[in-house]
Structure formats: structure tokens, C-alpha cells
C-alpha positions, 0 to 999 in steps of 0.5 A, spaced: 414 699 103 417 704 098 424 704 098 426 710 095 426 717 097 419 718 099 416 724 101 409 725 105 407 733 106 404 734 114 397 734 114 397 738 121 401 745 118 400 749 112 405 749 108 407 755 103 409 753 096 415 749 096 419 746 090 425 740 090 427 736 084 428 728 084 432 727 077 428 730 072 422 732 076 422 739 078 416 738 084 412 744 087 407 743 092 403 747 097 398 745 102 393 749 106 388 747 111 381 750 111 379 756 115 375 752 120 380 747 120 386 752 122 381 755 127 381 748 131 388 747 129 386 741 127 388 735 122 387 737 114 383 732 110 387 732 104 394 728 103 400 729 099 406 724 098 410 722 092 416 717 092 421 718 086 428 716 082 432 720 077 427 717 071 420 715 075 416 718 080 409 715 083 405 720 086 398 721 089 393 726 092 388 723 096 382 728 099 378 724 105 371 725 105 369 729 111 362 727 113 365 719 113 369 717 119 375 721 120 376 722 112 384 724 113 385 716 115 382 713 109 386 718 105 393 716 109 391 709 108 389 710 101 395 714 099 401 710 102 398 704 099 397 706 092 404 710 091 407 703 094 403 699 089 404 704 084 412 704 085 413 697 084 409 696 078 414 692 073 411 696 067 406 700 066 400 697 062 399 700 055 391 699 055 386 703 059 382 696 061 388 692 063 390 698 068 383 699 070 383 691 072 389 692 076 387 697 080 381 695 081 383 688 084 388 692 089 383 697 091 378 690 093 384 687 097 386 693 101 379 693 104 380 688 110 386 692 112 382 698 111 376 696 116 381 694 121 384 700 121 377 703 122 376 699 128 381 700 132 382 708 131 381 711 137 376 716 138 378 722 144 377 720 151 375 727 153 370 727 147 363 729 149 358 724 149 354 726 144 360 727 139 363 720 141 356 717 139 356 721 132 363 718 131 361 711 133 355 712 128 360 714 123 365 708 124 360 704 122 360 707 115 367 707 114 372 712 112 372 715 105 377 719 100 377 721 093 384 721 089 388 722 083 395 718 083 400 716 078 407 714 075 411 718 070 416 714 067 421 717 063 427 713 062 429 710 055 426 704 056 419 707 055 421 711 048 415 706 045 411 705 051 407 707 056 410 713 060 404 716 064 398 713 068 394 717 072 388 714 076 382 717 079 376 717 083 372 724 085 372 731 084 380 732 086 383 734 079 388 735 074 391 738 068 396 736 063 400 740 059 405 740 053 410 746 052 406 751 056 399 749 053 393 746 057 392 739 053 385 740 053 384 733 049 386 730 055 384 734 061 377 731 064 372 737 064 367 733 069 369 730 076 364 726 080 364 728 087 360 721 088 366 717 086 370 715 092 373 709 096 371 706 102 374 702 108 367 699 108 365 697 100 371 699 096 369 703 090 363 707 090 360 711 085 363 708 078 370 704 077 376 708 077 378 713 071 385 711 067 389 715 063 395 712 059 399 716 055 406 714 051 413 718 052 413 726 049 405 727 050 406 731 056 411 735 060 407 738 066 402 736 070 397 739 075 394 735 081 389 739 086 384 738 091 377 741 090 379 747 095 383 749 089 378 750 084 376 757 085 383 759 082 384 753 078 385 757 071 391 761 075 395 755 078 399 754 072 402 761 071 402 763 078 409 764 082 410 761 088 408 768 091 402 769 087 400 762 089 401 763 096 397 770 096 391 766 092 391 761 097 391 766 104 385 770 100 381 763 099 382 761 105 379 767 108 372 766 106 368 762 111 366 756 106 374 755 105 376 747 104 383 744 105 387 746 098 393 742 096 397 741 089 402 737 085 405 742 080 410 737 076 414 739 071 419 735 067 426 738 066 428 737 059 434 732 058 441 735 057 
């Protein structure tokens, strides 16, 4: 597994905006469970983690599908494996097709281990019989998760090669920024909630989406789950206090969803 700094954001608690630095990367993140999940003091479906060194960062945001068997299970399994795989790549591909084939192969290879994880995952012994029946039925269709993940290389060796590689499936989103301007040319405008990865069948709804860029095109990345969509236009400009208040207000609505965010900025070289 990953041998460098590895940070997993807890899924059972709410995390106010927090910032830390890893090399040239300044990473701000926050995590708010949905109002229903908070009311039951349950575990969130979103999962955030990253690992980094002074000039390389691998990160992932997974959004478990609540209608599947414990979507948080697929989110953790997939997030851990994606970050591990991204970190260990000796070099980033220079072509979208090559990158997509590499990830697609891995997503297939992980199915067997993921199925076993679902098979042995315990259902609470004190759960009502009706709930146990529903969960066992869900177990038969597997656990599912959407995701956005990527690796950002900023060392001198990336001067003329790929510096940033992003993959995504589903409606978790990202924005690419340069010099405080949203890069509309590289930020998708459509997201498909039918895309996801399943422990039973692997990729569903289409092949993984990919974005590859050379050094210097982007200096800030925002990655966020669909629970952040109502405030997505304010994410880049909000300071910690404002962002926290936005999330508190958002969470008070009965239809609130888990809301999580990565805000990764590249600090200029000395």
C-alpha cells in the first residue's frame, strides 16, 4: 500500500474546513454528513483520502451509492485502491486512451476482492428482521460508488510531460482553475449519475472519463460531491468561515446529502 503520507478523512464525523500543506500543495478539505445521517449518528457515504510528497499528490473523492449494499463500503474499497494505484504509477500517460485502458483494467481486476469484501461484511446482529432481509437483498446486487480521483506531478521531470491526470465516474464533480479564473474549457458541464463502479460488475454506465494536462495549465483544483452542488458557484471564493456556514445552512434542509470537498492549490515555486 501507499508508503508516503496518507490522510483519510473520517466518515463518522463532520469536519469543518481544514487546511494542511504537503510540499507545494495546499490542501483544504471539509466533510459534512447529510441531515438524516447526522440524526442517526451514522457513517457518511462520501470518502476522502490523499497521499503526497513534495512534488507529487494522489487523491480521491468517492461517493457511495446509498441504494446499494452499504455504499460507504464500496467508497472505501475503491478509494484506497485508486490512490494506491495512482501513487505507484511510474509515469503519467500522455494520451487519454492509454490512461483509460490502464484504469479500466484495474477496475476489472479489483472486482474479485471487492465481492469477497461484500460477502463477509457483517449486518448488525440486532437489526430488525425486515431490515436484515432488505440488506441481504442489496448484498446480492453489490456495493457501488462514484468517484473523482487524480494525480498531480509538479517536479522538474514533468516539464514537458503530463502533469495532471483526472478520472471520474458519476456526478461527483471538479473544477479546474488558473490564476483565479475558472477554466471553462477544461471543466465538464454535464455529469451522469448513472455512471458508477460496482463490486458485482465493475464499471456501469460507461467507460471512465479522463482528463490529462501538461504542466502549467492548472494551479487549483476543486473536487466535490453532489451534495455541494447547491453552493458550487461559491466554493472557490468562500473562506473557511463562509464555507462552514454555507454547509451548516445546507445541512439544515431535509433533503441534504453528504457534502465533501477537496480544494487543492499549487503554491508557487520559490
